[in-house]
VEXZAKE-815103 format. One record per atom (N, C-alpha, C): x, y, z; residue in one letter. Coordinates in steps of 0.05 Angstrom, whole numbers, padded with zeros to 5 digits, always signed. Atoms other than C-alpha are relative to their C-alpha. Layout:
XYZA
...
This chain:
+00021-00019-00001M
+01162+01642+01580M
+00009+00026+00015M
-00009-00024-00014I
+01196+01689+01630I
+00027+00009-00012I
-00025-00010+00012P
+01253+01734+01607P
+00025-00011+00015P
-00025+00010-00012K
+01324+01710+01619K
+00018+00023+00009K
-00016-00024-00007D
+01356+01780+01622D
-00010+00010+00027D
+00009-00009-00027P
+01354+01803+01696P
-00016+00026+00000P
+00014-00026+00000V
+01331+01874+01680V
-00028-00004-00012V
+00026+00005+00012M
+01275+01850+01635M
-00017-00018+00019M
+00014+00017-00020L
+01257+01797+01687L
-00011+00017+00022L
+00009-00018-00021L
+01252+01851+01740L
-00026+00014-00008L
+00024-00015+00010S
+01202+01891+01699S
-00023-00019-00003S
+00020+00021+00004F
+01163+01828+01680F
-00013-00009+00026F
+00009+00011-00026I
+01158+01801+01751I
-00015+00022+00015I
+00014-00021-00015N
+01140+01868+01783N
-00027+00007-00012N
+00025-00005+00013L
+01086+01880+01731L
-00021-00022+00007L
+00018+00023-00007K
+01056+01810+01743K
-00008+00001+00029K
+00006-00002-00029L
+01060+01819+01819L
-00020+00023+00005L
+00017-00023-00004R
+01027+01887+01815R
-00028-00005-00011R
+00026+00001+00014D
+00971+01869+01767D
-00015-00027+00004D
+00014+00026+00001F
+00956+01795+01776F
+00004-00018+00025F
-00006+00019-00021Y
+00987+01761+01838Y
+00004+00013+00027Y
-00002-00010-00028G
+00984+01771+01913G
+00026-00007+00013G
-00026+00008-00012S
+01052+01739+01925S
+00018-00012-00022S
-00020+00013+00018L
+01115+01714+01891L
-00006-00030-00002L
+00006+00028+00000E
+01096+01644+01911E
-00023-00007-00019E
+00022+00004+00018Q
+01029+01649+01874Q
+00008+00003-00029Q
-00010-00005+00027L
+01063+01677+01812L
+00016-00025-00010L
-00017+00022+00008C
+01114+01621+01810C
-00016-00026-00003C
+00017+00024+00002E
+01062+01567+01822E
-00016+00001-00026E
+00017-00003+00024D
+01018+01594+01766D
+00016-00002-00026D
-00017+00000+00024L
+01075+01604+01716L
+00019-00024-00001L
-00017+00024-00001A
+01110+01539+01736A
+00030+00007-00003A
-00028-00008+00000C
+01176+01574+01749C
+00011-00002+00028C
-00014+00004-00026S
+01227+01569+01805S
+00003+00027+00014S
-00002-00024-00017E
+01220+01621+01860E
+00030+00006+00007E
-00028-00003-00006T
+01293+01609+01879T
+00016+00011-00023T
-00014-00010+00023E
+01318+01621+01809E
-00006+00030-00005E
+00007-00028+00003I
+01280+01687+01804I
+00013+00017+00021I
-00012-00015-00022I
+01304+01710+01872I
+00030+00003-00005I
-00029-00001+00005D
+01376+01692+01855D
+00008+00018-00023D
-00006-00017+00023K
+01375+01725+01787K
-00004+00029+00006K
+00005-00028-00006L
+01345+01789+01813L
+00019+00010+00023L
-00020-00007-00020D
+01392+01788+01873D
+00027+00008-00014D
-00025-00006+00014S
+01449+01790+01822S
+00001+00029-00010S
+00001-00028+00007I
+01426+01860+01802I
-00009+00017+00024I
+00005-00013-00025D
+01415+01879+01875D
-00030+00008+00004D
+00028-00003-00006Y
+01339+01873+01877Y
-00010-00023+00017Y
+00008+00019-00020H
+01305+01837+01934H
-00030+00001+00003H
+00029+00001-00002Y
+01233+01814+01944Y
-00009+00012+00027Y
+00013-00012-00024D
+01193+01856+01994D
-00028-00010+00002D
+00027+00012-00003K
+01133+01816+02018K
-00021+00020+00005K
+00020-00020-00006E
+01097+01877+02045E
-00008+00016-00024E
+00006-00015+00025K
+01102+01914+01979K
-00008-00018-00023K
+00004+00020+00020N
+01096+01850+01939N
+00013+00008-00026N
-00016-00006+00023Q
+01151+01872+01892Q
+00029-00002+00006Q
-00029-00001-00004F
+01225+01871+01881F
+00009+00029+00001F
-00010-00028-00004V
+01259+01934+01906V
+00030+00000+00004V
């Protein structure tokens, strides 16, 4: 359900965080996906989760 390409994943995750979820944990729980896998994949393109902004920057 979530994109495999890191750049597409970044766009998808940030959109969902902005419009529907208050945290990455809530998003992962609702979509039944691994928070660690998302963090690792986006880290590979030098994006990191900012809890205050609730987005990857």
